[in-house]
C-alpha positions in Angstrom: -0.3 -16.0 -15.1 -1.0 -13.6 -17.9 0.9 -14.9 -21.0 3.6 -12.6 -22.2 3.6 -10.7 -18.9 6.9 -9.4 -17.4 7.4 -9.0 -13.7 4.6 -7.4 -11.7 5.4 -4.6 -9.2 3.2 -4.2 -6.2 3.9 -1.4 -3.7 2.3 -1.7 -0.3 1.2 1.5 1.4 -0.8 2.2 4.5 -0.9 3.9 7.9 1.4 2.7 10.7 0.2 -0.5 12.3 -2.0 -1.5 9.3 0.1 -4.6 8.8 1.9 -3.8 5.5 5.1 -5.8 6.3 3.0 -8.8 7.6 0.9 -8.7 4.4 4.0 -8.5 2.2 5.3 -11.6 4.1 2.0 -13.5 3.8 1.4 -12.6 0.1 4.9 -13.5 -0.9 4.6 -16.8 0.8 1.3 -17.5 -0.9 2.8 -16.6 -4.3 5.8 -18.9 -3.8 4.0 -21.9 -2.2 0.6 -21.8 -4.0 1.5 -20.3 -7.4 5.2 -21.4 -7.6 6.2 -17.9 -8.6 9.5 -16.1 -7.9 9.2 -13.1 -5.6 11.7 -10.3 -4.9 11.0 -8.4 -1.6 12.0 -4.8 -1.2 12.1 -3.1 2.2 12.0 0.7 1.8 11.6 1.5 5.5 14.9 2.9 6.8 13.6 2.9 10.4 12.3 -0.7 10.5 13.4 -2.6 13.6 11.8 -5.9 12.7 10.7 -7.3 9.4 8.9 -10.6 9.2 10.5 -11.6 5.9 14.1 -11.6 4.6 14.4 -8.6 2.2 16.1 -9.2 -1.2 16.8 -5.5 -1.2 17.0 -3.6 2.1 17.3 0.2 2.0 18.8 0.0 5.5 22.1 -1.1 4.0 22.3 2.3 2.4 20.2 4.6 4.6 19.6 3.7 8.3 17.4 6.1 10.2 18.7 5.0 13.6 22.3 5.6 12.5 21.4 9.0 11.0 19.7 10.0 14.2 22.9 9.3 16.2 25.2 10.9 13.7 23.2 14.1 13.2 21.6 14.4 16.7 18.1 14.1 15.3 14.9 12.8 16.9 13.0 9.9 15.3 10.8 12.1 13.1 13.7 14.3 12.0 15.8 11.2 11.2 13.0 9.7 9.1 12.5 12.9 7.1 16.3 13.1 6.5 16.3 9.4 5.5 13.5 10.1 3.0 15.6 12.9 1.5 18.6 10.7 1.1 16.6 7.9 -0.5 15.0 10.4 -2.9 18.5 11.6 -3.9 19.6 8.0 -4.6 16.3 6.5 -6.0 18.3 5.1 -8.9 19.8 2.5 -6.6 16.3 1.2 -5.7 15.1 1.3 -9.3 18.2 -0.5 -10.6 17.7 -3.3 -8.0 14.1 -3.7 -9.1 15.0 -3.7 -12.8 17.6 -6.4 -12.3 15.4 -8.6 -10.1 14.8 -12.0 -11.7 11.4 -12.5 -10.4 7.7 -12.8 -11.4 6.6 -10.4 -8.6 8.4 -7.5 -6.9 6.7 -6.6 -3.6 7.7 -3.2 -2.3 7.2 -2.6 1.5 7.1 1.2 2.3 7.8 3.1 5.6 5.4 2.8 8.5 5.0 6.6 8.6 3.1 6.7 5.3 2.8 10.5 5.1 6.6 11.0 5.2 6.9 8.6 2.2 4.0 9.8 0.2 4.1 13.6 0.7 7.9 13.9 0.3 9.0 13.4 -3.3 10.5 9.9 -2.8 7.2 8.2 -3.7 6.8 10.3 -6.8 10.4 9.8 -7.9 10.1 6.0 -7.4 6.9 5.7 -9.4 8.4 7.9 -12.1 11.6 5.8 -12.2 9.4 2.6 -12.5 6.8 4.1 -14.9 8.2 2.0 -17.8 6.3 -1.0 -16.2 3.1 0.8 -17.0 0.0 -1.1 -15.8 2.2 -3.9 -14.4 2.9 -1.5 -11.5 0.1 -1.1 -8.8 -0.2 0.0 -5.2 -2.0 -1.8 -2.5 -3.5 0.6 0.1 -3.6 -1.5 3.4 -6.4 -0.6 5.8 -6.7 -1.9 9.3 -10.1 -3.5 9.6 -10.3 -2.9 13.3 -9.6 0.9 12.8 -12.1 1.7 10.1 -15.0 0.6 12.3 -15.3 4.4 13.1 -17.0 6.2 10.2 -14.9 9.3 10.8 -11.7 7.2 10.3 -13.3 5.5 7.3 -14.0 8.9 5.7 -10.5 10.2 6.3 -8.9 7.0 4.9 -11.1 7.2 1.8 -9.8 10.8 1.3 -6.2 9.4 1.6 -6.9 6.7 -0.9 -8.0 9.3 -3.5 -4.9 11.4 -2.7 -2.7 8.4 -3.2 -4.2 7.8 -6.6 -3.6 11.4 -7.6 -0.1 11.5 -6.2 1.2 8.2 -7.6 -0.5 8.1 -10.9 -0.9 4.3 -10.8 -3.9 2.1 -9.9 -4.5 1.8 -6.1 -6.1 -1.3 -4.7 -7.7 -0.8 -1.2 -7.4 -3.9 1.0 -8.9 -4.5 4.4 -6.3 -6.3 6.6 -6.7 -8.0 10.0 -10.1 -9.3 9.2 -9.5 -12.1 11.7 -10.1 -9.6 14.5 -12.8 -7.6 12.6 -15.2 -10.2 11.3 -18.2 -8.1 12.3 -17.1 -5.2 10.1 -20.2 -3.8 8.3 -18.4 -1.6 5.9 -17.4 -3.0 2.5 -14.4 -0.7 2.0 -15.8 0.4 -1.4 -17.1 4.1 -1.3 -19.9 3.4 -3.7 -21.3 0.6 -1.5 -20.8 2.4 1.8 -21.6 6.0 0.9 -25.3 6.2 2.1 -24.6 4.7 5.5 -21.4 6.6 6.1 -22.7 10.0 5.0 -25.9 9.6 7.0 -23.9 9.0 10.2 -21.4 11.8 9.5 -24.1 14.4 9.1 -25.2 13.7 12.7 -21.9 14.3 14.4 -21.4 18.1 14.1 -19.5 20.4 11.8 -16.5 18.1 11.3 -18.8 15.3 10.3 -20.7 17.5 7.9 -17.5 18.5 6.2 -16.4 14.9 5.8 -19.8 14.0 4.5 -19.6 16.6 1.8 -16.1 15.4 0.8 -17.4 11.8 0.7 -20.2 12.9 -1.6 -17.6 14.4 -4.0 -15.4 11.3 -3.8 -18.5 9.2 -4.7 -19.1 11.2 -7.9 -15.7 10.1 -9.2 -15.3 6.7 -7.6 -15.7 3.4 -9.4 -17.1 0.2 -8.0 -14.4 -2.2 -7.0 -14.1 -5.3 -4.9 -12.1 -4.7 -1.8 -10.4 -7.9 -0.6 -10.7 -8.8 3.1 -7.5 -10.4 4.1 -5.6 -11.6 7.1 -1.8 -11.7 7.1 -2.0 -13.8 10.2 -4.3 -16.6 8.9 -3.6 -16.2 5.2 -7.3 -15.5 4.4 -8.1 -13.7 1.2 -4.7 -14.0 -0.5 -6.4 -15.6 -3.6 -8.8 -12.7 -3.9 -6.1 -10.1 -3.5 -4.0 -11.8 -6.2 -7.0 -12.0 -8.5 -7.6 -8.3 -8.3 -3.9 -7.4 -8.8 -3.8 -9.8 -11.7 -6.8 -8.3 -13.4 -5.4 -4.8 -13.1 -1.9 -5.7 -14.4 -2.8 -8.2 -17.1 -2.5 -6.3 -20.4 -3.4 -9.2 -22.7 -6.9 -9.9 -21.6 -6.1 -13.5 -20.6 -7.2 -13.9 -17.0 -6.8 -17.6 -16.8 
């Protein structure tokens, strides 16, 4: 642990099916059993039907998308949008729970429909409310290793990663999950390492590919080299590497022992 460090906040974000909740469960288990640290788990998905861990704070106690759908006669998407609006209006409840948490790490699990969380103002309000934690607050962008085999998908997700950084204003750590079913993945997940191979392929697949290639070239100009952990929430692989990168980003004292 970094001496003099308060609690570390880690927000897990990613496309539906990328394994955010499973990774929160695996990483929290690793922190408790291997590092003997106290963990506070936050579920911010008001539509979650199953969570593999027991939340210490569960937004569904205050805002339940399924109940809202029945009460207002909304479909699943409409109910989720309404839920995000309600959470945004009451973001102080979430921030207060996190502030009061007696833990070394606070792991924040976000909605499966990432775009509804990020591009409504709930994500911005949450990061603003927790901005006092400064560099001790980071986001983990969870990528499905099996999905990013397609270079078009890889390019799109790279764009999303940059958008996340700009939107949230905190460090974003990309992580490749489900490596247990994607062991032959050639991509590193780091734009600087992958740029030549990805752009060369994209330029060969038509106008859409050329557009993505030009965007990737622009991202490359501003990207910085970073290690992208390869993890498996199922087998617990890569938890130590994930923790090391989070620790390096959030340690303000320079002691990385």
